[in-house]
Structures are given as structure tokens and as C-alpha cells.
C-alpha positions as CSV (number, residue, x, y, z in Angstrom):
1,R,-3.8,10.4,2.4
2,L,-2.6,6.5,2.2
3,S,-1.7,7.2,-1.5
4,E,0.2,10.5,-1.0
5,L,2.1,8.0,1.6
6,L,2.7,5.0,-0.7
7,Q,2.8,7.1,-3.5
8,K,0.7,4.6,-5.3
9,D,-2.8,4.7,-6.4
10,V,-5.1,2.9,-3.4
11,A,-8.7,1.7,-4.5
12,C,-11.5,2.0,-1.3
13,I,-14.6,0.3,-1.4
14,D,-17.1,0.9,1.2
15,E,-17.5,-2.7,2.8
16,C,-15.3,-5.2,3.8
17,V,-16.8,-8.2,3.1
18,G,-19.7,-9.8,0.2
19,P,-19.7,-9.8,-3.2
20,R,-19.0,-6.5,-4.2
21,V,-15.5,-6.9,-2.0
22,E,-15.0,-10.7,-3.6
23,A,-15.3,-8.9,-7.0
24,A,-13.0,-6.0,-6.5
25,V,-10.3,-8.3,-4.9
26,K,-10.3,-10.9,-8.2
27,E,-9.8,-7.9,-10.0
28,L,-6.6,-6.8,-8.9
29,K,-3.3,-6.6,-10.7
30,P,-0.2,-7.7,-8.8
31,G,1.4,-4.6,-7.0
32,E,-2.6,-3.1,-6.7
33,L,-3.8,-1.9,-3.4
34,L,-7.4,-2.1,-1.9
35,L,-8.7,-0.4,0.8
36,L,-11.6,-2.1,2.9
37,E,-13.9,-0.2,4.9
38,N,-13.3,-0.3,8.6
39,L,-14.2,-4.2,9.9
40,R,-14.8,-2.6,13.5
41,F,-18.5,-1.6,12.5
42,Y,-19.6,-5.6,11.4
43,P,-21.4,-6.9,14.5
44,G,-19.4,-10.2,13.3
45,E,-16.0,-9.0,14.5
46,E,-16.2,-8.2,18.5
47,R,-18.0,-11.8,18.3
48,N,-15.7,-13.5,16.7
49,D,-18.2,-15.0,14.4
50,A,-16.6,-17.9,12.2
51,D,-18.4,-17.1,9.1
52,F,-17.0,-13.3,9.2
53,A,-13.6,-14.5,10.1
54,R,-13.3,-17.1,7.0
55,S,-15.2,-14.6,4.7
56,L,-12.2,-12.4,5.8
57,A,-9.9,-15.1,5.0
58,S,-11.6,-15.8,1.6
59,L,-9.8,-12.3,0.2
60,A,-6.2,-12.9,1.3
61,Q,-3.7,-15.8,1.1
62,V,-1.8,-15.1,4.2
63,F,-2.7,-13.7,7.6
64,V,-0.1,-11.0,9.1
65,N,-0.7,-9.4,12.5
66,D,1.0,-6.5,12.9
67,G,-1.3,-4.7,15.4
68,F,0.5,-5.5,18.7
69,A,-2.1,-3.6,20.9
70,V,-5.5,-5.1,19.4
71,A,-3.6,-8.8,19.4
72,H,-4.7,-9.5,22.7
73,R,-8.6,-9.4,21.6
74,A,-10.2,-12.5,20.5
75,H,-12.3,-10.8,17.3
76,A,-12.9,-12.0,14.0
77,S,-10.0,-10.2,12.3
78,T,-7.3,-11.2,14.8
79,E,-8.1,-14.5,16.4
80,G,-11.0,-16.3,14.4
81,I,-8.7,-15.6,10.7
82,C,-6.2,-17.4,12.0
83,H,-7.8,-21.0,12.2
84,Y,-8.6,-20.2,7.9
85,L,-5.2,-19.0,6.7
86,P,-1.5,-19.4,7.1
87,S,-1.2,-16.3,9.9
88,V,2.2,-15.1,11.2
89,A,3.3,-11.7,13.4
90,G,4.7,-8.8,11.2
91,F,8.1,-6.9,11.9
92,L,6.5,-4.3,14.1
93,M,4.2,-7.0,16.2
94,E,8.1,-8.9,16.4
95,K,9.6,-5.3,17.0
96,E,7.3,-4.3,19.6
97,L,7.6,-8.1,21.6
98,R,11.6,-8.1,21.6
99,V,11.4,-5.1,23.0
100,L,8.7,-6.2,25.8
101,G,10.6,-8.9,26.2
102,S,14.1,-7.0,27.0
103,V,12.3,-5.0,29.7
104,L,10.7,-7.8,31.4
105,W,13.7,-9.8,31.5
106,S,17.0,-7.5,31.3
107,P,15.4,-4.0,32.2
108,Q,17.4,-1.1,32.5
109,R,17.8,0.5,35.6
110,P,16.3,2.4,37.6
111,L,13.1,0.7,36.1
112,V,9.9,2.8,36.0
113,V,6.8,1.2,34.5
114,A,3.6,3.6,33.4
115,L,0.5,1.7,32.3
116,G,-2.4,3.8,30.5
117,G,-5.4,2.9,29.1
118,A,-9.1,3.1,29.8
119,K,-9.4,-0.3,32.3
120,V,-8.0,-0.6,35.1
121,S,-9.1,-4.1,35.2
122,D,-7.1,-4.8,32.3
123,K,-4.1,-3.7,33.6
124,I,-4.0,-6.1,37.0
125,G,-2.4,-9.0,35.5
126,V,0.9,-7.0,34.7
127,M,0.6,-4.9,37.5
128,E,0.4,-8.4,39.5
129,N,3.8,-9.5,37.5
130,F,5.7,-6.5,38.7
131,L,4.7,-6.8,42.2
132,D,5.7,-10.6,42.6
133,H,9.0,-10.6,40.1
134,E,10.9,-7.0,40.4
135,P,12.8,-6.8,43.5
136,G,11.7,-3.1,43.8
137,F,8.2,-3.8,43.5
138,Q,7.9,-6.0,45.7
139,K,9.5,-3.4,48.2
140,L,7.0,-1.0,47.2
141,R,4.3,-3.3,47.5
142,D,5.1,-4.2,51.1
143,A,5.3,-0.2,52.1
144,V,2.4,0.8,50.6
145,S,0.6,-2.1,52.0
146,R,1.0,-0.5,55.4
147,Q,0.9,2.4,54.4
148,T,-2.4,2.8,52.6
149,L,-4.1,1.1,55.5
150,G,-5.9,4.0,56.8
151,R,-4.8,6.9,54.2
152,L,-7.2,6.0,52.1
153,P,-11.0,4.0,52.4
154,V,-11.0,0.7,50.2
155,E,-14.5,1.0,49.3
156,V,-13.5,4.5,47.4
157,C,-10.5,2.2,45.9
158,K,-13.2,-0.8,45.2
159,A,-15.5,1.7,43.6
160,V,-13.1,3.8,41.3
161,I,-10.9,0.8,40.5
162,G,-13.3,-2.0,40.5
163,A,-16.3,-0.5,38.5
164,A,-16.4,-3.0,35.5
165,G,-17.2,-5.5,37.9
166,T,-13.8,-7.1,38.3
167,P,-12.5,-8.4,41.7
168,V,-9.1,-6.4,42.6
169,P,-7.0,-8.2,44.8
170,F,-5.5,-6.1,48.0
171,R,-2.2,-5.8,46.8
172,V,-2.8,-3.9,43.4
173,L,-5.5,-1.8,45.0
174,S,-3.0,-0.8,48.0
175,F,-0.7,0.1,45.2
176,F,-3.6,2.4,43.2
177,C,-4.3,3.8,46.4
178,W,-1.5,5.0,47.2
179,K,-0.8,6.3,44.0
180,A,-4.2,8.0,43.7
181,N,-2.8,9.6,47.2
182,P,0.4,9.9,47.8
């Protein structure tokens, strides 16, 4: 599919580091493409293993991070590789940061924030920031905190929201309880 989209041949190899990959990279001519195996299958990736990061870096001259959704991860391919190569944010990352900055610093009104994802614990910092700095959310927080007491047992919220073992600040807990049982 990548060849079709790029209208160019793309060679593939079922590894992402090692002698076969190094040889295939050496054989590349200017303008040729080589697709490597998904590096998430390698245990050194999520551990941010320095040797794995160094092996990845040995294949390139510069690292361009265009994966906004994974930029926060301290993995070998997102953080570790930066120790061994000149590293920059890509155009898509720049666009994402520009859009996020405009929402945070000069949002259009009315402002609606929808947070998604599997782990609520990852969103707590973002919610706290909005609760602290956005006047509308401050009012909502105050109203919700008062109304939530007695509406939904805090233990229920803690069981659902704090399943990952992350302490949940009461004001965020109150917000989620209100959203769960308006």
C-alpha cells in the first residue's frame, strides 16, 4: 500500500536492527525507500534500551519525530535515539503543537474539551491544568464539587478511575463523578 501511495517501489525487511538491516541500508541509493519491521515488537523499545536506540541511530543521519501521539513516551525510538542523532520535530508535530498552543493560550469560545484514551490516569494533569486556568472550568469544578458529594460514592469513582493505582485528586474525581452521573 505504501508503494501505491508514494508511487514508488518500497523494499521491505522483517527486522529493524541487525546485520541484515545494516546491509540493506548500505545498499540504498538516493531516493530509494526501505520499510523496516515494526520496532514495537522489540523488547528494547519500551525499555528505552540504550543499545537498541544506538542500533536504530546507526541507520540514519538525523531523527525527525513526527509522531505527536507517541512523543511523550520515553522509548528507544522516541527518546533514546535523540542521544545519538541530531533530532528535530517534523512538520506534522509542529502543526499539532501550534494547534494545541492556540487552544491553550487563545481558545475560541465557547471552549469544549473532550479527552479520550484508555487510561484516565494519563489525563489527570491535563484536566487539572484546565481546572486551574480556565475560568469556565473553575466554575464547573466548584459547582460539581459541591453537587457531587452524596450523588455518587467516592469509592466507586476511585475504583473506576484509580484502577491503575494512581492517586486521583478529589477535584478531578469530582469532575469525573459528575460526568459519569449527571
